[in-house]
N, C-alpha and C positions, 0 to 999 in steps of 0.2 A: 341772829344763825341769816343769815343770808348768802343768795345764789354767787354774790360777785361781790369785791369789797371796790369801791374807786379809789384812784391813787391821790394822794395829798396834796393839799395843795403849799406855797412855796414858804407860806407863812404859818405851817403846822408845825416847821421843825425850822433848828439853827440851821446857817445857810451847810455848815462845816459838815452836814447830813447831805448838802445835795447829790457826791458825786456816788455816794450809796444809794441816794433813792432809785439816780440815772439808771443804774444798773438794772434794774427789774424792767424786763421787758413792758412794752407799755400794752401789748396784745394778750397778757397774761393777769388770770386771776395770782393773788401776791401768794395766795395760801398755794400755790399750784407748784410754783415758786419752791416754797419752802417744803413742800414734800419730798419735790425731785433732786434738791440738792442732798436729799441722804443718799440717791443713789450715787450721781455725782461724786461725790467727797468720797463715798466706800471704794467706787468704780475707781478713783485716783490715785487713793493711799494701796489698794491690794496689787497697785509694780514697782508700788516702795522696796524693799529691799530692806533688813536688820540691818544691815552695814549701810545704806545711805538715808535711811530714818534721821541722820544728827546730820545730817550735811545744812552749809548755811552755806550759801549762795558768794558771800560776802564776810570778814572781818565784821564781827558788828550786830550781824543780822541776826534773829533766830532760826535756828534750828525746824526742821520738818516737822518736830517733833513740838518741839514748841510753838509752831504754825495753830496744829492742831490742839495743844493747851490754848493757848490763845484766843479760835475759836471759841471752847467751850465757857470759856469763864467770862467773855464776849454775850454769848447767846442768853448763862443764865443770868444775867446783869441784864439784860434787856427786856430779858421773857419780864422781872422782875417791875422793872417800871409798866412793862406793861399791863401788868397786874393792878400796880396802883394805879394807875391811871384809868381802866375799867373799874374802877371798885370806888372810883371819883375820891379819892388819898389825896387831899394838897400840901403834905409836909413835903418841902422842898427833897432831893434826893442826891448826896454828893458826888461829884463826880468817881471815877476812879482811876492809878494810875496802871494803864494794862504793861508796861516795862517790871515796873513793879510786880506785878504781880505774875508775869512772865516764871519773872527771877524767882519769887517763891515757889512756884507751881513744882519746881524740880523733873520738868519732861523730858528733861533726855532722859535721866534713873530710871522711866519708863517704858513698856511695851510700846509701839507702835497703834500694833491692834487694838492694848487698852483703851490707848486713849483715843481709837475714833470712835471707839463703844461707850463711853464715857460719852462723848459730843451726840451720838447719836443717840442716848439716853435723853440727852435735855433737850434738844432739837422735837423729839417725840415727847416730851412733856410740855414745854412750847409750843404744838401744833394742839396738843390737848386743852391748854388755854386759851387758846385761836379762838379753837371751833366753840367754844362756850360764846362769842361775844356776838351780844345783839348789836344791828346798828346803829342803835340810839346811843352804844360806848362808843364810838365808833373819833364822836368827835372832843371828848373824854381829854384833856389833859395833865399833864403832872409837871414841875418843875424839878429836870434835874441837871444835873451841873450846869446850875444858875442858866437854864434854856428853859424856856415850856417846849413842850413836844409835844404831839395828840398820840391816841392809841392805833387810829390809821397810820401814821407816819409811822411809828412807831415798829409796826408789821414791814412796811416794805423796806427800812434802819437794818432788819432782823436779816432781811436777805437777800440786802444790798450788801451788808460788808462779807455774810457767808461769802457772796459773787465776787466779790473783790480779792478774798485770799484765798480765791478758786482758781483764780485769773492770775492773780502769782505765784502758785503754786506748777499751775502749767511752763510759766512763761517766763521766770526768773529759777526759778528750783527746776524744771525741766521733768516736771512727775506727770507721766504717762507718755514722756516719749520711748523710742521703742530703745533706749539704755538702760530705762531702767528694770 
């Protein structure tokens, strides 16, 4: 356990994840960002009416409920990768098909509040795991989706992926706007 985690180097993750890592502010402890997202997501979702929760900003795009379900799936997936990395498990981890997960999740059949609560539970679980990390574990890597990734990078990817979708919810779905 440490007072602050450094930023990962670019060789600690596949370039696909650069956009997510870049969304984590440089002057922040990633753990604070992860904790803060609990409030950010809940604050945004409280503005969404039950009627609006199924909104899609474009045909073929996920609904608001599906975005939250996706966030939960990815939280669990990346936290599992993090667990495997910090435990020094070198068994390769396959990727996953996010669109297939969303379809199978049937999130539009659920209440938005329940989906948000489930994401919050997954994030609390991730945070508990993260608090157990010692600095010597941060450089541990795992091969996920055919690419090596460090435990440290996974922390930033988790935070950045959530931030990415929070920004999309605001910008493309209009979540948090006065009309909600």
